[in-house]
C-alpha positions as CSV (number, residue, x, y, z in Angstrom):
1,M,116.4,67.7,101.5
2,I,116.2,71.5,101.1
3,K,116.2,71.5,97.3
4,P,113.2,69.2,96.9
5,Y,111.3,71.2,99.6
6,R,112.2,74.5,98.0
7,D,111.1,73.2,94.6
8,E,107.8,72.0,96.0
9,I,107.1,75.4,97.6
10,V,108.0,77.2,94.4
11,Q,105.7,74.9,92.4
12,Q,102.8,75.5,94.9
13,I,103.2,79.3,94.7
14,K,103.0,79.1,90.9
15,E,99.9,76.9,91.1
16,A,98.3,79.2,93.6
17,G,98.9,82.1,91.3
18,Q,97.3,80.3,88.4
19,E,94.4,79.2,90.6
20,L,93.8,82.9,91.5
21,I,93.8,83.9,87.8
22,E,91.4,81.1,86.9
23,R,89.0,81.8,89.8
24,A,89.1,85.6,89.9
25,E,85.6,86.1,88.4
26,S,84.0,83.7,90.8
27,M,85.8,85.1,93.8
28,V,84.0,88.4,93.3
29,G,80.5,87.3,92.5
30,N,78.2,89.3,90.1
31,G,75.8,90.1,92.9
32,L,78.5,91.2,95.3
33,D,78.6,95.0,95.6
34,K,79.6,97.6,98.2
35,I,82.9,95.7,98.8
36,T,84.8,97.4,101.5
37,D,87.7,94.9,101.9
38,I,89.0,91.7,100.4
39,S,91.9,89.6,101.5
40,I,93.4,86.5,100.1
41,D,95.5,84.1,102.2
42,I,97.5,81.3,100.7
43,H,98.5,78.4,102.9
44,L,101.0,76.1,101.3
45,G,101.3,72.5,102.1
46,T,104.5,71.2,103.6
47,M,106.4,68.0,103.0
48,T,106.4,67.2,106.8
49,D,102.6,67.5,107.1
50,V,101.2,64.9,104.8
51,T,97.6,65.6,106.0
52,G,97.7,69.2,104.9
53,W,97.3,70.6,101.4
54,P,97.6,74.0,99.8
55,E,94.6,76.2,100.5
56,I,93.4,79.6,99.3
57,T,91.1,81.5,101.7
58,I,89.2,84.5,100.6
59,H,87.7,86.9,103.0
60,T,85.3,89.6,101.7
61,S,83.7,92.4,103.6
62,V,80.8,94.3,102.3
63,A,79.0,97.4,103.5
64,N,75.5,97.0,104.9
65,K,73.3,98.2,102.0
66,K,70.3,98.7,104.2
67,T,72.1,101.1,106.5
68,L,73.7,102.9,103.6
69,E,70.3,103.4,102.0
70,R,68.9,104.7,105.3
71,W,71.8,107.1,105.7
72,T,71.5,108.3,102.1
73,K,67.7,108.8,102.5
74,R,68.3,110.8,105.7
75,E,70.7,113.1,103.9
76,V,68.2,113.8,101.2
77,E,65.4,114.8,103.6
């Protein structure tokens, strides 16, 4: 039982890597600027949980542009 499970996990890791490569451009949209942090979580499906499937979750944090503009304007004055 361990070998088929291991093989499945290895395959899911490879597929997640390929998915990240193919979706890299869309993960960081053209209009997305002032990025302060980005994290990518990969949750693999398991052979014991037939209702679950592999998921890639992307969290992106951006700086508040309006506040940065106000701070920059204050420094110039």
